N, CA, C and O atoms as a DFTB+ gen file, in Angstrom:
428 C
 N C O
     1  1       0.841      -1.163       0.005
     2  2      -0.004       0.003      -0.015
     3  2       0.882       1.244       0.000
     4  3       1.875       1.328       0.722
     5  1       0.480       2.190      -0.819
     6  2       1.247       3.442      -0.915
     7  2       0.536       4.559      -0.125
     8  3      -0.690       4.666      -0.123
     9  1       1.338       5.362       0.526
    10  2       0.829       6.522       1.258
    11  2       1.719       7.712       0.979
    12  3       2.944       7.593       0.998
    13  1       1.126       8.837       0.726
    14  2       1.857      10.139       0.664
    15  2       1.786      10.678       2.103
    16  3       0.710      10.843       2.679
    17  1       2.970      10.943       2.650
    18  2       3.076      11.416       4.028
    19  2       3.774      12.765       4.040
    20  3       4.850      12.929       3.464
    21  1       3.147      13.728       4.705
    22  2       3.744      15.054       4.850
    23  2       3.687      15.452       6.300
    24  3       2.651      15.347       6.956
    25  1       4.813      15.908       6.786
    26  2       4.857      16.429       8.156
    27  2       5.493      17.811       8.146
    28  3       6.510      18.051       7.495
    29  1       4.851      18.719       8.898
    30  2       5.334      20.070       8.963
    31  2       5.293      20.537      10.411
    32  3       4.306      20.339      11.119
    33  1       6.395      21.166      10.839
    34  2       6.451      21.708      12.188
    35  2       5.860      23.113      12.214
    36  3       6.035      23.879      11.266
    37  1       5.171      23.450      13.283
    38  2       4.659      24.796      13.430
    39  2       5.797      25.820      13.338
    40  3       6.923      25.540      13.747
    41  1       5.500      26.990      12.808
    42  2       6.506      28.023      12.632
    43  2       7.143      28.413      13.979
    44  3       8.279      28.884      14.027
    45  1       6.384      28.206      15.075
    46  2       6.871      28.580      16.381
    47  2       7.790      27.543      17.043
    48  3       8.232      27.736      18.176
    49  1       8.070      26.457      16.340
    50  2       8.956      25.414      16.881
    51  2      10.331      25.966      17.165
    52  3      10.999      26.502      16.281
    53  1      10.744      25.831      18.406
    54  2      12.083      26.282      18.808
    55  2      13.126      25.229      18.477
    56  3      12.897      24.042      18.712
    57  1      14.273      25.640      17.933
    58  2      15.313      24.655      17.562
    59  2      16.099      24.200      18.798
    60  3      17.290      24.486      18.922
    61  1      15.434      23.503      19.695
    62  2      16.085      22.993      20.895
    63  2      16.965      21.804      20.532
    64  3      16.774      21.197      19.478
    65  1      17.926      21.463      21.387
    66  2      18.765      20.300      21.091
    67  2      17.917      19.024      20.876
    68  3      18.247      18.218      20.006
    69  1      16.850      18.834      21.641
    70  2      16.019      17.654      21.469
    71  2      15.332      17.649      20.109
    72  3      15.279      16.615      19.442
    73  1      14.811      18.792      19.700
    74  2      14.171      18.907      18.372
    75  2      15.178      18.656      17.264
    76  3      14.890      17.907      16.330
    77  1      16.353      19.265      17.347
    78  2      17.350      19.083      16.309
    79  2      17.843      17.657      16.215
    80  3      18.083      17.151      15.119
    81  1      17.999      16.994      17.373
    82  2      18.406      15.570      17.357
    83  2      17.321      14.685      16.757
    84  3      17.608      13.777      15.977
    85  1      16.049      14.964      17.136
    86  2      14.929      14.191      16.564
    87  2      14.842      14.395      15.057
    88  3      14.548      13.450      14.324
    89  1      15.097      15.623      14.580
    90  2      15.074      15.905      13.164
    91  2      16.170      15.134      12.439
    92  3      15.931      14.535      11.391
    93  1      17.359      15.155      13.000
    94  2      18.480      14.413      12.372
    95  2      18.206      12.925      12.354
    96  3      18.415      12.258      11.342
    97  1      17.732      12.402      13.489
    98  2      17.427      10.950      13.574
    99  2      16.325      10.552      12.618
   100  3      16.375       9.470      12.034
   101  1      15.320      11.415      12.444
   102  2      14.235      11.128      11.523
   103  2      14.752      11.032      10.106
   104  3      14.415      10.086       9.394
   105  1      15.561      11.986       9.676
   106  2      16.117      11.958       8.332
   107  2      16.956      10.724       8.108
   108  3      16.875      10.114       7.042
   109  1      17.760      10.338       9.081
   110  2      18.547       9.115       8.961
   111  2      17.662       7.876       8.858
   112  3      17.927       6.973       8.065
   113  1      16.606       7.847       9.674
   114  2      15.686       6.702       9.657
   115  2      14.948       6.631       8.318
   116  3      14.791       5.545       7.759
   117  1      14.499       7.760       7.806
   118  2      13.825       7.791       6.496
   119  2      14.780       7.355       5.399
   120  3      14.367       6.643       4.482
   121  1      16.040       7.757       5.462
   122  2      17.047       7.332       4.494
   123  2      17.235       5.822       4.515
   124  3      17.315       5.175       3.470
   125  1      17.305       5.263       5.747
   126  2      17.407       3.797       5.848
   127  2      16.192       3.106       5.295
   128  3      16.314       2.083       4.621
   129  1      15.021       3.641       5.563
   130  2      13.791       3.077       5.018
   131  2      13.713       3.191       3.502
   132  3      13.104       2.347       2.845
   133  1      14.331       4.235       2.942
   134  2      14.342       4.357       1.492
   135  2      15.266       3.279       0.921
   136  3      14.958       2.681      -0.110
   137  1      16.374       3.036       1.576
   138  2      17.282       2.000       1.109
   139  2      16.661       0.596       1.181
   140  3      16.956      -0.254       0.340
   141  1      15.792       0.347       2.196
   142  2      15.186      -0.998       2.288
   143  2      13.836      -1.105       1.602
   144  3      13.201      -2.159       1.631
   145  1      13.387       0.002       0.974
   146  2      12.180      -0.055       0.137
   147  2      10.876       0.373       0.825
   148  3       9.848       0.476       0.156
   149  1      10.890       0.618       2.109
   150  2       9.656       1.055       2.786
   151  2       9.292       2.503       2.426
   152  3       8.134       2.909       2.523
   153  1      10.308       3.269       2.010
   154  2      10.062       4.635       1.531
   155  2      10.552       4.676       0.093
   156  3      11.707       4.356      -0.188
   157  1       9.680       5.066      -0.804
   158  2      10.045       5.080      -2.235
   159  2      10.796       6.357      -2.627
   160  3      11.561       6.358      -3.591
   161  1      10.582       7.407      -1.905
   162  2      11.263       8.656      -2.213
   163  2      10.677       9.769      -1.331
   164  3       9.659       9.587      -0.662
   165  1      11.334      10.893      -1.353
   166  2      10.876      12.015      -0.556
   167  2      11.997      12.979      -0.322
   168  3      13.061      12.886      -0.933
   169  1      11.748      13.908       0.570
   170  2      12.745      14.885       0.910
   171  2      12.262      15.938       1.902
   172  3      11.135      15.911       2.396
   173  1      13.164      16.848       2.160
   174  2      12.891      17.939       3.104
   175  2      12.230      19.074       2.295
   176  3      12.655      19.404       1.188
   177  1      11.189      19.647       2.884
   178  2      10.493      20.788       2.243
   179  2      11.427      22.010       2.211
   180  3      12.167      22.279       3.158
   181  1      11.362      22.728       1.098
   182  2      12.130      23.945       0.976
   183  2      11.256      25.082       1.526
   184  3      10.154      25.311       1.026
   185  1      11.733      25.782       2.533
   186  2      10.980      26.840       3.140
   187  2      10.494      26.432       4.526
   188  3      11.168      26.694       5.522
   189  1       9.308      25.781       4.598
   190  2       8.820      25.431       5.932
   191  2       9.630      24.254       6.500
   192  3      10.263      23.514       5.747
   193  1       9.607      24.090       7.808
   194  2      10.242      22.937       8.462
   195  2       9.371      21.719       8.238
   196  3       8.308      21.608       8.849
   197  1       9.777      20.822       7.399
   198  2       9.002      19.638       7.183
   199  2       9.601      18.670       6.220
   200  3      10.635      18.928       5.604
   201  1       8.914      17.506       6.092
   202  2       9.332      16.450       5.202
   203  2       8.114      15.936       4.459
   204  3       6.975      16.137       4.880
   205  1       8.380      15.267       3.341
   206  2       7.349      14.625       2.550
   207  2       7.958      13.344       1.980
   208  3       9.097      13.339       1.513
   209  1       7.186      12.266       2.027
   210  2       7.714      11.027       1.446
   211  2       6.566      10.108       1.053
   212  3       5.436      10.276       1.509
   213  1       6.872       9.135       0.200
   214  2       5.924       8.103      -0.182
   215  2       6.377       6.802       0.521
   216  3       7.486       6.305       0.320
   217  1       5.480       6.294       1.335
   218  2       5.722       5.068       2.086
   219  2       5.069       3.892       1.316
   220  3       3.973       4.022       0.770
   221  1       5.766       2.762       1.291
   222  2       5.226       1.541       0.687
   223  2       5.227       0.488       1.784
   224  3       6.249      -0.126       2.089
   225  1       4.055       0.300       2.361
   226  2       3.914      -0.608       3.507
   227  2       2.788      -1.589       3.287
   228  3       1.980      -1.408       2.376
   229  1       2.717      -2.631       4.108
   230  2       1.782      -3.721       3.912
   231  2       0.366      -3.386       4.334
   232  3      -0.577      -3.989       3.821
   233  1       0.176      -2.425       5.273
   234  2      -1.163      -2.232       5.798
   235  2      -1.266      -0.840       6.425
   236  3      -0.272      -0.128       6.572
   237  1      -2.515      -0.469       6.794
   238  2      -2.710       0.765       7.551
   239  2      -1.982       0.703       8.880
   240  3      -1.398       1.694       9.321
   241  1      -2.013      -0.433       9.505
   242  2      -1.338      -0.602      10.777
   243  2       0.194      -0.403      10.639
   244  3       0.827       0.215      11.495
   245  1       0.754      -0.925       9.576
   246  2       2.197      -0.728       9.339
   247  2       2.500       0.738       9.080
   248  3       3.557       1.226       9.479
   249  1       1.606       1.438       8.429
   250  2       1.795       2.887       8.203
   251  2       1.750       3.627       9.518
   252  3       2.546       4.536       9.757
   253  1       0.823       3.242      10.370
   254  2       0.708       3.861      11.703
   255  2       1.992       3.662      12.498
   256  3       2.496       4.606      13.105
   257  1       2.527       2.435      12.501
   258  2       3.751       2.153      13.239
   259  2       4.918       2.944      12.688
   260  3       5.696       3.526      13.443
   261  1       5.042       2.965      11.339
   262  2       6.160       3.687      10.704
   263  2       6.113       5.151      11.124
   264  3       7.132       5.717      11.519
   265  1       4.936       5.764      11.039
   266  2       4.832       7.195      11.348
   267  2       5.046       7.504      12.823
   268  3       5.790       8.422      13.167
   269  1       4.409       6.756      13.676
   270  2       4.471       7.073      15.115
   271  2       5.821       6.725      15.739
   272  3       6.115       7.154      16.855
   273  1       6.634       5.961      15.040
   274  2       7.972       5.642      15.588
   275  2       9.057       6.577      15.034
   276  3      10.230       6.441      15.382
   277  1       8.663       7.530      14.166
   278  2       9.646       8.508      13.746
   279  2      10.038       9.399      14.918
   280  3       9.157       9.859      15.644
   281  1      11.303       9.655      15.126
   282  2      11.701      10.493      16.256
   283  2      11.065      11.868      16.290
   284  3      10.870      12.443      17.361
   285  1      10.740      12.401      15.111
   286  2      10.145      13.764      15.084
   287  2       8.604      13.718      15.085
   288  3       7.960      14.749      14.887
   289  1       8.025      12.560      15.300
   290  2       6.545      12.450      15.244
   291  2       5.860      13.484      16.149
   292  3       4.895      14.132      15.743
   293  1       6.353      13.626      17.339
   294  2       5.668      14.519      18.312
   295  2       5.839      16.009      18.017
   296  3       5.122      16.840      18.575
   297  1       6.785      16.346      17.142
   298  2       7.036      17.763      16.844
   299  2       6.241      18.296      15.646
   300  3       6.096      19.509      15.495
   301  1       5.742      17.427      14.821
   302  2       5.131      17.854      13.562
   303  2       3.646      17.560      13.474
   304  3       3.130      16.693      14.178
   305  1       2.972      18.281      12.614
   306  2       1.612      17.980      12.234
   307  2       1.692      17.101      11.005
   308  3       2.345      17.476      10.031
   309  1       1.048      15.940      11.016
   310  2       1.207      14.976       9.943
   311  2      -0.079      14.809       9.142
   312  3      -1.181      14.854       9.689
   313  1       0.082      14.617       7.844
   314  2      -1.019      14.305       6.964
   315  2      -0.635      13.075       6.153
   316  3       0.422      13.040       5.522
   317  1      -1.496      12.073       6.176
   318  2      -1.242      10.820       5.472
   319  2      -2.391      10.601       4.464
   320  3      -3.564      10.615       4.834
   321  1      -2.037      10.404       3.219
   322  2      -3.014      10.221       2.146
   323  2      -2.752       8.900       1.470
   324  3      -1.654       8.690       0.955
   325  1      -3.733       7.983       1.451
   326  2      -3.545       6.718       0.726
   327  2      -3.517       6.973      -0.776
   328  3      -4.211       7.851      -1.288
   329  1      -2.704       6.188      -1.464
   330  2      -2.538       6.338      -2.915
   331  2      -2.879       5.027      -3.600
   332  3      -2.688       3.950      -3.036
   333  1      -3.379       5.126      -4.810
   334  2      -3.545       3.976      -5.707
   335  2      -2.540       4.156      -6.812
   336  3      -2.482       5.230      -7.410
   337  1      -1.733       3.135      -7.113
   338  2      -0.764       3.267      -8.214
   339  2      -1.483       3.646      -9.534
   340  3      -2.632       3.269      -9.763
   341  1      -0.776       4.391     -10.376
   342  2      -1.357       4.841     -11.636
   343  2      -1.968       3.712     -12.428
   344  3      -3.104       3.835     -12.885
   345  1      -1.247       2.600     -12.609
   346  2      -1.711       1.479     -13.429
   347  2      -3.003       0.885     -12.856
   348  3      -3.915       0.517     -13.595
   349  1      -3.057       0.803     -11.547
   350  2      -4.232       0.202     -10.908
   351  2      -5.460       1.095     -11.080
   352  3      -6.564       0.572     -11.235
   353  1      -5.315       2.389     -11.059
   354  2      -6.438       3.302     -11.264
   355  2      -6.952       3.151     -12.696
   356  3      -8.160       3.196     -12.925
   357  1      -6.071       2.976     -13.633
   358  2      -6.497       2.744     -15.045
   359  2      -7.340       1.503     -15.080
   360  3      -8.415       1.504     -15.680
   361  1      -6.879       0.431     -14.446
   362  2      -7.638      -0.843     -14.429
   363  2      -8.964      -0.712     -13.710
   364  3      -9.976      -1.226     -14.185
   365  1      -8.979      -0.038     -12.581
   366  2     -10.164       0.034     -11.735
   367  2     -11.254       0.970     -12.262
   368  3     -12.440       0.654     -12.163
   369  1     -10.867       2.101     -12.812
   370  2     -11.910       3.080     -13.134
   371  2     -11.832       3.650     -14.542
   372  3     -12.863       3.822     -15.193
   373  1     -10.671       3.937     -15.007
   374  2     -10.572       4.636     -16.298
   375  2     -10.924       3.757     -17.492
   376  3     -11.581       4.229     -18.420
   377  1     -10.509       2.500     -17.495
   378  2     -10.850       1.634     -18.644
   379  2     -12.352       1.485     -18.767
   380  3     -12.885       1.555     -19.874
   381  1     -13.047       1.282     -17.664
   382  2     -14.475       1.127     -17.707
   383  2     -15.189       2.440     -18.129
   384  3     -16.108       2.427     -18.948
   385  1     -14.742       3.550     -17.553
   386  2     -15.325       4.846     -17.905
   387  2     -15.114       5.167     -19.388
   388  3     -16.013       5.667     -20.064
   389  1     -13.931       4.873     -19.866
   390  2     -13.615       5.121     -21.272
   391  2     -14.511       4.274     -22.188
   392  3     -15.016       4.761     -23.200
   393  1     -14.699       2.996     -21.818
   394  2     -15.568       2.144     -22.637
   395  2     -17.013       2.656     -22.632
   396  3     -17.664       2.656     -23.677
   397  1     -17.518       3.089     -21.484
   398  2     -18.851       3.617     -21.428
   399  2     -18.979       4.912     -22.234
   400  3     -19.988       5.120     -22.908
   401  1     -17.961       5.789     -22.171
   402  2     -17.987       7.057     -22.904
   403  2     -17.954       6.791     -24.399
   404  3     -18.637       7.471     -25.165
   405  1     -17.164       5.805     -24.825
   406  2     -17.110       5.496     -26.260
   407  2     -18.432       4.880     -26.747
   408  3     -18.873       5.145     -27.866
   409  1     -19.053       4.063     -25.899
   410  2     -20.317       3.461     -26.238
   411  2     -21.392       4.532     -26.362
   412  3     -22.210       4.477     -27.281
   413  1     -21.407       5.495     -25.465
   414  2     -22.380       6.610     -25.503
   415  2     -22.184       7.452     -26.687
   416  3     -23.155       7.896     -27.300
   417  1     -20.909       7.708     -27.058
   418  2     -20.603       8.538     -28.223
   419  2     -21.013       7.859     -29.512
   420  3     -21.378       8.530     -30.477
   421  1     -20.958       6.526     -29.544
   422  2     -21.328       5.789     -30.747
   423  2     -22.832       5.735     -30.945
   424  3     -23.292       5.502     -32.063
   425  1     -23.617       5.945     -29.883
   426  2     -25.089       5.892     -29.965
   427  2     -25.653       7.065     -30.694
   428  3     -26.870       7.169     -30.848
């Protein structure tokens, strides 16, 4: 299952040693997850304090564990959006819709 994950820290976040260490540890952890395939790609946001990545995990529960075990979890506001791969969406909805549209146009 694919998920688009975005985390952003409030502008008022103070750069305390704990916050900076959690940020560093999170980036290292995400890099390791990218190398083992649980993260397909992502990076640090330019401008605001935050990260964005695509997670490839087995279940909603696995996504929950991945997110809540990030060292910076408690510092950021997180948004997680489930994704359907492009090819699968074509199979699930677009092929059928296209067939119906062509049939209607032929009538």
